[in-house]
N, CA, C and O atoms as a CHARMM CRD file, in Angstrom:
* protein
*
  304
    1    1 MET  N    168.23000 137.45700  -7.26400 PROA 1      0.00000
    2    1 MET  CA   170.06200 137.22500  -7.44700 PROA 1      0.00000
    3    1 MET  C    170.39800 136.18400  -6.48400 PROA 1      0.00000
    4    1 MET  O    171.41900 135.52100  -6.66700 PROA 1      0.00000
    5    2 VAL  N    169.49200 135.92700  -5.26900 PROA 2      0.00000
    6    2 VAL  CA   168.56200 134.56000  -4.48200 PROA 2      0.00000
    7    2 VAL  C    168.16500 133.53100  -4.79100 PROA 2      0.00000
    8    2 VAL  O    168.40200 132.45900  -4.23500 PROA 2      0.00000
    9    3 GLU  N    167.45500 133.74200  -5.79900 PROA 3      0.00000
   10    3 GLU  CA   166.26100 132.62200  -6.61700 PROA 3      0.00000
   11    3 GLU  C    166.94000 131.73700  -7.76100 PROA 3      0.00000
   12    3 GLU  O    166.35800 130.74100  -8.19000 PROA 3      0.00000
   13    4 THR  N    168.23000 132.14400  -8.25600 PROA 4      0.00000
   14    4 THR  CA   168.72600 131.59200  -9.05400 PROA 4      0.00000
   15    4 THR  C    170.51200 131.28600  -8.00400 PROA 4      0.00000
   16    4 THR  O    171.24300 130.29600  -8.02900 PROA 4      0.00000
   17    5 LEU  N    170.60100 132.07600  -7.52700 PROA 5      0.00000
   18    5 LEU  CA   171.86700 131.69800  -6.49000 PROA 5      0.00000
   19    5 LEU  C    171.73000 130.08200  -5.84900 PROA 5      0.00000
   20    5 LEU  O    172.58400 129.19600  -5.80800 PROA 5      0.00000
   21    6 VAL  N    170.25600 130.08500  -5.35800 PROA 6      0.00000
   22    6 VAL  CA   170.10200 128.65000  -4.19500 PROA 6      0.00000
   23    6 VAL  C    170.02900 127.99500  -4.91600 PROA 6      0.00000
   24    6 VAL  O    170.78300 127.03900  -4.72900 PROA 6      0.00000
   25    7 PRO  N    168.90700 127.88100  -6.64200 PROA 7      0.00000
   26    7 PRO  CA   168.94300 126.23000  -7.30600 PROA 7      0.00000
   27    7 PRO  C    170.47000 125.80800  -8.11100 PROA 7      0.00000
   28    7 PRO  O    170.69600 124.73900  -8.67800 PROA 7      0.00000
   29    8 THR  N    171.07200 126.55300  -8.02100 PROA 8      0.00000
   30    8 THR  CA   172.46700 126.44700  -8.89000 PROA 8      0.00000
   31    8 THR  C    173.39800 125.86200  -7.73400 PROA 8      0.00000
   32    8 THR  O    174.14200 124.93400  -8.05000 PROA 8      0.00000
   33    9 VAL  N    173.41100 126.18900  -6.81700 PROA 9      0.00000
   34    9 VAL  CA   174.42800 125.99500  -5.96700 PROA 9      0.00000
   35    9 VAL  C    173.66300 124.82200  -5.14100 PROA 9      0.00000
   36    9 VAL  O    174.46100 124.70800  -4.21100 PROA 9      0.00000
   37   10 LEU  N    172.31800 123.58100  -4.78900 PROA 10     0.00000
   38   10 LEU  CA   171.14400 122.86300  -4.64200 PROA 10     0.00000
   39   10 LEU  C    171.85400 121.66800  -6.04700 PROA 10     0.00000
   40   10 LEU  O    172.40100 120.57500  -5.90000 PROA 10     0.00000
   41   11 ILE  N    171.63900 122.21600  -6.95800 PROA 11     0.00000
   42   11 ILE  CA   172.28500 121.27600  -8.72600 PROA 11     0.00000
   43   11 ILE  C    173.36100 120.79600  -8.46200 PROA 11     0.00000
   44   11 ILE  O    173.56000 119.60400  -8.69400 PROA 11     0.00000
   45   12 ILE  N    174.55200 121.77500  -7.78500 PROA 12     0.00000
   46   12 ILE  CA   176.10800 121.40800  -7.94300 PROA 12     0.00000
   47   12 ILE  C    176.40300 120.53400  -6.75900 PROA 12     0.00000
   48   12 ILE  O    177.33300 119.72800  -6.75000 PROA 12     0.00000
   49   13 ALA  N    175.44700 120.75500  -5.60800 PROA 13     0.00000
   50   13 ALA  CA   175.75900 119.83200  -4.42300 PROA 13     0.00000
   51   13 ALA  C    175.00000 118.45100  -5.31600 PROA 13     0.00000
   52   13 ALA  O    175.83000 117.62800  -5.69900 PROA 13     0.00000
   53   14 ILE  N    173.82700 118.19800  -5.59900 PROA 14     0.00000
   54   14 ILE  CA   173.25700 116.51500  -5.74700 PROA 14     0.00000
   55   14 ILE  C    174.53100 116.00400  -7.00300 PROA 14     0.00000
   56   14 ILE  O    175.23100 115.01400  -6.78900 PROA 14     0.00000
   57   15 CYS  N    174.67000 116.80900  -8.23700 PROA 15     0.00000
   58   15 CYS  CA   175.55100 116.35400  -9.05300 PROA 15     0.00000
   59   15 CYS  C    177.01900 115.34200  -8.10600 PROA 15     0.00000
   60   15 CYS  O    177.35300 114.15800  -8.12100 PROA 15     0.00000
   61   16 LEU  N    177.59900 116.71700  -7.30400 PROA 16     0.00000
   62   16 LEU  CA   178.69700 115.88200  -6.91300 PROA 16     0.00000
   63   16 LEU  C    178.46300 114.79700  -6.06800 PROA 16     0.00000
   64   16 LEU  O    179.08800 113.77500  -6.35200 PROA 16     0.00000
   65   17 ALA  N    177.78200 114.76200  -5.18000 PROA 17     0.00000
   66   17 ALA  CA   176.86600 114.12000  -4.92900 PROA 17     0.00000
   67   17 ALA  C    176.71000 112.73400  -5.18600 PROA 17     0.00000
   68   17 ALA  O    176.87700 111.78800  -4.41600 PROA 17     0.00000
   69   18 LEU  N    176.21200 112.75200  -6.91900 PROA 18     0.00000
   70   18 LEU  CA   175.97800 111.60100  -7.26200 PROA 18     0.00000
   71   18 LEU  C    177.45700 111.11300  -8.05200 PROA 18     0.00000
   72   18 LEU  O    177.78900 109.94500  -8.25500 PROA 18     0.00000
   73   19 LEU  N    178.24700 112.36800  -8.43700 PROA 19     0.00000
   74   19 LEU  CA   179.63500 111.77900  -8.80500 PROA 19     0.00000
   75   19 LEU  C    181.02600 111.29000  -7.70900 PROA 19     0.00000
   76   19 LEU  O    182.19300 111.07100  -8.03500 PROA 19     0.00000
   77   20 SER  N    180.47000 111.23400  -6.51200 PROA 20     0.00000
   78   20 SER  CA   181.04800 110.85500  -5.33200 PROA 20     0.00000
   79   20 SER  C    180.26000 109.34100  -4.59500 PROA 20     0.00000
   80   20 SER  O    180.22500 109.16000  -3.37800 PROA 20     0.00000
   81   21 VAL  N    179.77000 108.52600  -5.45200 PROA 21     0.00000
   82   21 VAL  CA   178.45100 106.75100  -4.59500 PROA 21     0.00000
   83   21 VAL  C    179.82600 106.17000  -5.00200 PROA 21     0.00000
   84   21 VAL  O    180.23700 105.25900  -4.28300 PROA 21     0.00000
   85   22 LYS  N    180.53500 106.51900  -5.95300 PROA 22     0.00000
   86   22 LYS  CA   181.49900 104.92800  -6.24600 PROA 22     0.00000
   87   22 LYS  C    182.02800 105.00300  -5.08600 PROA 22     0.00000
   88   22 LYS  O    181.59700 104.22100  -4.23900 PROA 22     0.00000
   89   23 VAL  N    183.30000 106.12600  -4.64000 PROA 23     0.00000
   90   23 VAL  CA   184.00500 106.24100  -3.70500 PROA 23     0.00000
   91   23 VAL  C    183.39200 106.05900  -2.78400 PROA 23     0.00000
   92   23 VAL  O    183.89800 105.23800  -2.01900 PROA 23     0.00000
   93   24 LEU  N    182.05800 106.66100  -2.34800 PROA 24     0.00000
   94   24 LEU  CA   182.11200 107.08400  -0.69700 PROA 24     0.00000
   95   24 LEU  C    180.94700 105.38100  -0.53800 PROA 24     0.00000
   96   24 LEU  O    181.32400 105.02600   0.57900 PROA 24     0.00000
   97   25 PHE  N    179.97700 104.37900  -0.94300 PROA 25     0.00000
   98   25 PHE  CA   179.70500 103.63200  -0.78200 PROA 25     0.00000
   99   25 PHE  C    180.44000 102.64100  -1.31100 PROA 25     0.00000
  100   25 PHE  O    179.96800 101.54100  -1.02400 PROA 25     0.00000
  101   26 LYS  N    181.38500 102.59700  -1.95300 PROA 26     0.00000
  102   26 LYS  CA   181.93900 100.61700  -2.48100 PROA 26     0.00000
  103   26 LYS  C    183.15400 100.96300  -1.27600 PROA 26     0.00000
  104   26 LYS  O    183.37300 102.07800  -0.80400 PROA 26     0.00000
  105   27 ARG  N    183.79400  99.81700  -0.96400 PROA 27     0.00000
  106   27 ARG  CA   184.65500  99.32500  -0.50800 PROA 27     0.00000
  107   27 ARG  C    186.20300  99.43700  -0.87000 PROA 27     0.00000
  108   27 ARG  O    186.57900  98.56400  -1.65200 PROA 27     0.00000
  109   28 LYS  N    187.17000 100.34300  -0.45100 PROA 28     0.00000
  110   28 LYS  CA   188.09100 100.89400  -2.10900 PROA 28     0.00000
  111   28 LYS  C    187.86500 101.13900  -2.43100 PROA 28     0.00000
  112   28 LYS  O    188.76600 101.12900  -3.27000 PROA 28     0.00000
  113   29 GLY  N    186.47800 102.11600  -3.24900 PROA 29     0.00000
  114   29 GLY  CA   186.40600 103.08200  -4.37600 PROA 29     0.00000
  115   29 GLY  C    187.43800 104.15200  -4.63600 PROA 29     0.00000
  116   29 GLY  O    187.92400 105.06600  -3.97100 PROA 29     0.00000
  117   30 ALA  N    187.52500 103.87000  -5.37100 PROA 30     0.00000
  118   30 ALA  CA   187.66100 105.17500  -6.41900 PROA 30     0.00000
  119   30 ALA  C    187.76500 105.74300  -7.44800 PROA 30     0.00000
  120   30 ALA  O    187.37300 105.06600  -8.39900 PROA 30     0.00000
  121   31 PHE  N    188.24000 107.01500  -7.77000 PROA 31     0.00000
  122   31 PHE  CA   188.49600 107.69000  -9.04400 PROA 31     0.00000
  123   31 PHE  C    188.90100 106.64200  -9.78200 PROA 31     0.00000
  124   31 PHE  O    189.74000 105.82900  -9.39500 PROA 31     0.00000
  125   32 ARG  N    188.12500 106.60000 -11.26100 PROA 32     0.00000
  126   32 ARG  CA   189.76600 105.85600 -12.22000 PROA 32     0.00000
  127   32 ARG  C    190.52200 107.00100 -12.71700 PROA 32     0.00000
  128   32 ARG  O    189.99000 108.01400 -13.16900 PROA 32     0.00000
  129   33 SER  N    191.62500 106.83300 -12.63100 PROA 33     0.00000
  130   33 SER  CA   192.65400 107.30700 -13.57100 PROA 33     0.00000
  131   33 SER  C    192.07500 107.85600 -15.29000 PROA 33     0.00000
  132   33 SER  O    191.88700 107.08600 -16.23100 PROA 33     0.00000
  133   34 GLN  N    191.90500 109.19700 -15.31200 PROA 34     0.00000
  134   34 GLN  CA   192.13100 110.12400 -16.72500 PROA 34     0.00000
  135   34 GLN  C    193.34800 110.10300 -17.61700 PROA 34     0.00000
  136   34 GLN  O    193.37200 110.25500 -18.83800 PROA 34     0.00000
  137   35 HSD  N    194.37800 109.88000 -16.77000 PROA 35     0.00000
  138   35 HSD  CA   195.55700 109.68900 -17.88600 PROA 35     0.00000
  139   35 HSD  C    195.65800 108.72500 -18.68200 PROA 35     0.00000
  140   35 HSD  O    195.56300 107.51000 -18.51100 PROA 35     0.00000
  141   36 ILE  N    195.95700 109.66300 -20.01300 PROA 36     0.00000
  142   36 ILE  CA   196.42100 108.47700 -21.39500 PROA 36     0.00000
  143   36 ILE  C    196.94900 107.65100 -21.13200 PROA 36     0.00000
  144   36 ILE  O    196.30100 106.70700 -21.58400 PROA 36     0.00000
  145   37 HSD  N    198.25500 107.09500 -20.38400 PROA 37     0.00000
  146   37 HSD  CA   199.41800 105.81800 -20.32200 PROA 37     0.00000
  147   37 HSD  C    198.24600 105.07200 -19.10200 PROA 37     0.00000
  148   37 HSD  O    199.14800 104.37500 -18.63600 PROA 37     0.00000
  149   38 ASP  N    197.83600 104.93700 -18.81600 PROA 38     0.00000
  150   38 ASP  CA   196.57800 104.42600 -17.74100 PROA 38     0.00000
  151   38 ASP  C    195.31200 103.53600 -18.57300 PROA 38     0.00000
  152   38 ASP  O    194.66900 102.51900 -18.31400 PROA 38     0.00000
  153   39 SER  N    195.34400 104.36700 -19.53100 PROA 39     0.00000
  154   39 SER  CA   194.27400 103.74400 -20.72600 PROA 39     0.00000
  155   39 SER  C    194.50800 102.05700 -21.07300 PROA 39     0.00000
  156   39 SER  O    195.49200 101.84600 -20.36400 PROA 39     0.00000
  157   40 ALA  N    194.26900 101.05700 -21.57800 PROA 40     0.00000
  158   40 ALA  CA   194.61100  99.84300 -21.92600 PROA 40     0.00000
  159   40 ALA  C    193.84900 100.12800 -23.04100 PROA 40     0.00000
  160   40 ALA  O    194.35000  99.37200 -23.87300 PROA 40     0.00000
  161   41 ALA  N    192.63100 100.95400 -23.80800 PROA 41     0.00000
  162   41 ALA  CA   192.85600 101.41700 -24.68700 PROA 41     0.00000
  163   41 ALA  C    193.82400 102.35800 -26.09600 PROA 41     0.00000
  164   41 ALA  O    193.98100 102.40600 -27.31600 PROA 41     0.00000
  165   42 MET  N    194.25800 102.98900 -24.75000 PROA 42     0.00000
  166   42 MET  CA   194.92100 103.79800 -25.41100 PROA 42     0.00000
  167   42 MET  C    196.31400 103.38800 -26.05500 PROA 42     0.00000
  168   42 MET  O    196.94400 104.13000 -26.80800 PROA 42     0.00000
  169   43 ARG  N    196.82000 101.79400 -25.57100 PROA 43     0.00000
  170   43 ARG  CA   198.41100 102.26800 -25.24400 PROA 43     0.00000
  171   43 ARG  C    198.38400 100.76300 -26.29500 PROA 43     0.00000
  172   43 ARG  O    199.36200 100.28000 -26.86600 PROA 43     0.00000
  173   44 LYS  N    197.25400 100.35200 -26.31700 PROA 44     0.00000
  174   44 LYS  CA   196.28900  99.19400 -27.74200 PROA 44     0.00000
  175   44 LYS  C    196.53200  99.85300 -29.51600 PROA 44     0.00000
  176   44 LYS  O    197.19600  99.46700 -30.47800 PROA 44     0.00000
  177   45 LEU  N    195.55100 101.07400 -29.25000 PROA 45     0.00000
  178   45 LEU  CA   195.99300 102.45100 -30.31200 PROA 45     0.00000
  179   45 LEU  C    197.57300 102.18300 -30.37300 PROA 45     0.00000
  180   45 LEU  O    197.92400 101.90900 -31.52100 PROA 45     0.00000
  181   46 GLY  N    198.66100 102.19100 -29.39800 PROA 46     0.00000
  182   46 GLY  CA   199.47900 103.51600 -29.67900 PROA 46     0.00000
  183   46 GLY  C    200.19500 104.88000 -29.23600 PROA 46     0.00000
  184   46 GLY  O    201.28300 105.43800 -29.37700 PROA 46     0.00000
  185   47 ILE  N    198.39200 105.19000 -28.33900 PROA 47     0.00000
  186   47 ILE  CA   198.83700 106.48100 -28.62300 PROA 47     0.00000
  187   47 ILE  C    200.19300 106.52000 -27.00000 PROA 47     0.00000
  188   47 ILE  O    200.65100 105.69700 -26.20700 PROA 47     0.00000
  189   48 HSD  N    200.29100 107.60800 -27.19700 PROA 48     0.00000
  190   48 HSD  CA   200.62000 108.14100 -25.48600 PROA 48     0.00000
  191   48 HSD  C    200.93200 109.21800 -25.69300 PROA 48     0.00000
  192   48 HSD  O    201.15500 110.01000 -26.60900 PROA 48     0.00000
  193   49 CYS  N    200.90000 109.05700 -23.94300 PROA 49     0.00000
  194   49 CYS  CA   201.32300 111.01500 -23.28200 PROA 49     0.00000
  195   49 CYS  C    202.17700 112.24900 -23.96900 PROA 49     0.00000
  196   49 CYS  O    203.13000 112.04300 -24.72000 PROA 49     0.00000
  197   50 VAL  N    201.80700 113.27100 -23.68500 PROA 50     0.00000
  198   50 VAL  CA   202.86200 114.27800 -24.24900 PROA 50     0.00000
  199   50 VAL  C    204.17300 113.91900 -23.89500 PROA 50     0.00000
  200   50 VAL  O    205.12800 114.01800 -24.66500 PROA 50     0.00000
  201   51 ILE  N    204.27400 113.22400 -21.97000 PROA 51     0.00000
  202   51 ILE  CA   205.38000 113.18800 -22.14900 PROA 51     0.00000
  203   51 ILE  C    206.53300 111.86700 -22.70200 PROA 51     0.00000
  204   51 ILE  O    207.63900 111.98600 -23.22900 PROA 51     0.00000
  205   52 ASP  N    205.99400 111.00800 -22.44800 PROA 52     0.00000
  206   52 ASP  CA   206.32100 109.56400 -23.53900 PROA 52     0.00000
  207   52 ASP  C    206.23500 110.53800 -25.09800 PROA 52     0.00000
  208   52 ASP  O    206.88700 111.48900 -24.66700 PROA 52     0.00000
  209   53 GLN  N    206.06900 110.74000 -25.81500 PROA 53     0.00000
  210   53 GLN  CA   206.93300 111.19200 -26.77000 PROA 53     0.00000
  211   53 GLN  C    207.60400 111.36700 -26.73400 PROA 53     0.00000
  212   53 GLN  O    208.54500 110.71600 -27.18700 PROA 53     0.00000
  213   54 ASP  N    207.67100 113.06200 -25.79000 PROA 54     0.00000
  214   54 ASP  CA   208.35700 113.42200 -25.68000 PROA 54     0.00000
  215   54 ASP  C    210.05600 113.41100 -25.50800 PROA 54     0.00000
  216   54 ASP  O    211.13300 113.89600 -25.85600 PROA 54     0.00000
  217   55 ARG  N    209.42800 112.55300 -24.77300 PROA 55     0.00000
  218   55 ARG  CA   210.75200 111.38600 -24.46400 PROA 55     0.00000
  219   55 ARG  C    211.58700 110.49500 -25.63400 PROA 55     0.00000
  220   55 ARG  O    212.80300 110.66600 -25.72200 PROA 55     0.00000
  221   56 GLU  N    210.97100 109.63700 -26.44200 PROA 56     0.00000
  222   56 GLU  CA   210.38500 108.89300 -27.14600 PROA 56     0.00000
  223   56 GLU  C    211.66600 110.40500 -28.27400 PROA 56     0.00000
  224   56 GLU  O    212.86200 110.57800 -28.03800 PROA 56     0.00000
  225   57 ALA  N    211.27800 110.76700 -28.78600 PROA 57     0.00000
  226   57 ALA  CA   211.50300 112.14600 -29.71300 PROA 57     0.00000
  227   57 ALA  C    213.25100 112.28100 -29.30400 PROA 57     0.00000
  228   57 ALA  O    214.03900 112.34700 -30.24800 PROA 57     0.00000
  229   58 ARG  N    213.69700 112.31200 -28.10600 PROA 58     0.00000
  230   58 ARG  CA   214.68500 112.81700 -27.14800 PROA 58     0.00000
  231   58 ARG  C    215.44700 111.46000 -27.71100 PROA 58     0.00000
  232   58 ARG  O    216.44800 111.34600 -28.41800 PROA 58     0.00000
  233   59 LEU  N    214.86700 110.80700 -27.31500 PROA 59     0.00000
  234   59 LEU  CA   216.45100 109.64300 -27.32900 PROA 59     0.00000
  235   59 LEU  C    216.64500 109.49500 -28.78600 PROA 59     0.00000
  236   59 LEU  O    217.79800 109.38200 -29.20300 PROA 59     0.00000
  237   60 GLY  N    215.32200 109.47900 -29.87600 PROA 60     0.00000
  238   60 GLY  CA   216.03500 109.22900 -31.58100 PROA 60     0.00000
  239   60 GLY  C    216.42900 110.58000 -31.79400 PROA 60     0.00000
  240   60 GLY  O    216.87800 110.88100 -32.90000 PROA 60     0.00000
  241   61 ALA  N    216.32600 111.46000 -30.87700 PROA 61     0.00000
  242   61 ALA  CA   217.36000 112.21000 -31.87200 PROA 61     0.00000
  243   61 ALA  C    218.51800 112.21600 -31.21100 PROA 61     0.00000
  244   61 ALA  O    219.47100 112.73500 -31.79100 PROA 61     0.00000
  245   62 GLU  N    218.69700 111.72800 -30.04400 PROA 62     0.00000
  246   62 GLU  CA   220.45900 111.82700 -29.84600 PROA 62     0.00000
  247   62 GLU  C    220.60400 110.81900 -30.26100 PROA 62     0.00000
  248   62 GLU  O    221.33100 111.30500 -31.12700 PROA 62     0.00000
  249   63 LYS  N    220.61600 109.13900 -30.64700 PROA 63     0.00000
  250   63 LYS  CA   220.39500 108.22400 -32.24100 PROA 63     0.00000
  251   63 LYS  C    221.02900 108.56500 -33.65200 PROA 63     0.00000
  252   63 LYS  O    221.92600 108.00700 -34.28400 PROA 63     0.00000
  253   64 THR  N    220.42100 109.43500 -33.86600 PROA 64     0.00000
  254   64 THR  CA   220.56700 110.45200 -34.82000 PROA 64     0.00000
  255   64 THR  C    221.55400 111.39100 -34.90300 PROA 64     0.00000
  256   64 THR  O    221.92300 111.93000 -35.94600 PROA 64     0.00000
  257   65 GLU  N    222.28900 111.73000 -33.02000 PROA 65     0.00000
  258   65 GLU  CA   223.05300 112.78700 -33.72900 PROA 65     0.00000
  259   65 GLU  C    224.31100 111.78200 -33.68200 PROA 65     0.00000
  260   65 GLU  O    225.41900 112.19700 -34.02100 PROA 65     0.00000
  261   66 MET  N    224.03900 109.85200 -33.06500 PROA 66     0.00000
  262   66 MET  CA   225.12100 109.78200 -33.05900 PROA 66     0.00000
  263   66 MET  C    225.77100 109.47100 -33.62100 PROA 66     0.00000
  264   66 MET  O    226.99200 109.55500 -33.49200 PROA 66     0.00000
  265   67 ILE  N    224.69300 108.64100 -35.08100 PROA 67     0.00000
  266   67 ILE  CA   225.06300 108.51900 -36.12800 PROA 67     0.00000
  267   67 ILE  C    225.74700 109.48200 -37.00300 PROA 67     0.00000
  268   67 ILE  O    226.45300 109.34800 -38.00300 PROA 67     0.00000
  269   68 ARG  N    225.35800 110.42000 -36.37600 PROA 68     0.00000
  270   68 ARG  CA   226.17500 111.85900 -37.29200 PROA 68     0.00000
  271   68 ARG  C    227.61000 111.89300 -37.16900 PROA 68     0.00000
  272   68 ARG  O    228.64400 111.81800 -37.83300 PROA 68     0.00000
  273   69 ASN  N    227.15400 112.04900 -35.95000 PROA 69     0.00000
  274   69 ASN  CA   228.79900 112.06100 -35.62800 PROA 69     0.00000
  275   69 ASN  C    229.66000 111.15700 -36.10100 PROA 69     0.00000
  276   69 ASN  O    230.60400 111.51800 -36.80300 PROA 69     0.00000
  277   70 ARG  N    229.43500 109.76000 -35.75700 PROA 70     0.00000
  278   70 ARG  CA   229.96300 108.61400 -36.52500 PROA 70     0.00000
  279   70 ARG  C    230.46100 109.06900 -37.54900 PROA 70     0.00000
  280   70 ARG  O    231.68400 109.18000 -37.63400 PROA 70     0.00000
  281   71 ILE  N    229.25800 109.60200 -39.01600 PROA 71     0.00000
  282   71 ILE  CA   229.92300 108.89700 -40.17400 PROA 71     0.00000
  283   71 ILE  C    230.53800 110.09700 -39.60000 PROA 71     0.00000
  284   71 ILE  O    231.43900 109.84900 -38.79700 PROA 71     0.00000
  285   72 LYS  N    230.33300 111.08200 -39.76400 PROA 72     0.00000
  286   72 LYS  CA   231.75100 112.47000 -39.76100 PROA 72     0.00000
  287   72 LYS  C    232.55700 112.53400 -39.72900 PROA 72     0.00000
  288   72 LYS  O    233.34700 113.19400 -40.40400 PROA 72     0.00000
  289   73 ASN  N    232.80300 111.25300 -38.18000 PROA 73     0.00000
  290   73 ASN  CA   234.72300 110.86200 -37.65100 PROA 73     0.00000
  291   73 ASN  C    234.98600 109.97400 -39.20100 PROA 73     0.00000
  292   73 ASN  O    235.45000 110.45500 -40.23600 PROA 73     0.00000
  293   74 LYS  N    234.79000 109.36400 -39.10000 PROA 74     0.00000
  294   74 LYS  CA   234.78800 108.27800 -40.60800 PROA 74     0.00000
  295   74 LYS  C    235.67000 109.48900 -41.53200 PROA 74     0.00000
  296   74 LYS  O    236.88700 109.46800 -41.71900 PROA 74     0.00000
  297   75 THR  N    234.69600 110.53900 -42.04600 PROA 75     0.00000
  298   75 THR  CA   234.92700 110.76200 -43.72900 PROA 75     0.00000
  299   75 THR  C    236.39200 112.14600 -43.39200 PROA 75     0.00000
  300   75 THR  O    237.00800 112.76900 -44.25600 PROA 75     0.00000
  301   76 GLU  N    236.55000 112.24000 -41.90600 PROA 76     0.00000
  302   76 GLU  CA   237.28300 112.56900 -41.29200 PROA 76     0.00000
  303   76 GLU  C    238.73400 111.87500 -41.88000 PROA 76     0.00000
  304   76 GLU  O    239.80300 112.10800 -41.31500 PROA 76     0.00000
């Protein structure tokens, strides 16, 4: 068991070190945001995160409901 545990921990440590090179050695280094709303390419394609899509759908539903109520009030 130790024969597999030591190499596994060593590989994971090397991977973490390589992933953090930019953060450790570059002034003001940071990981890039992985959120969809922070990606210029996604915004260019018109792709939004689920929170933005939900907000747009709710606003659209509210506008539709307001129009239905106006039409209903006019017919009465």
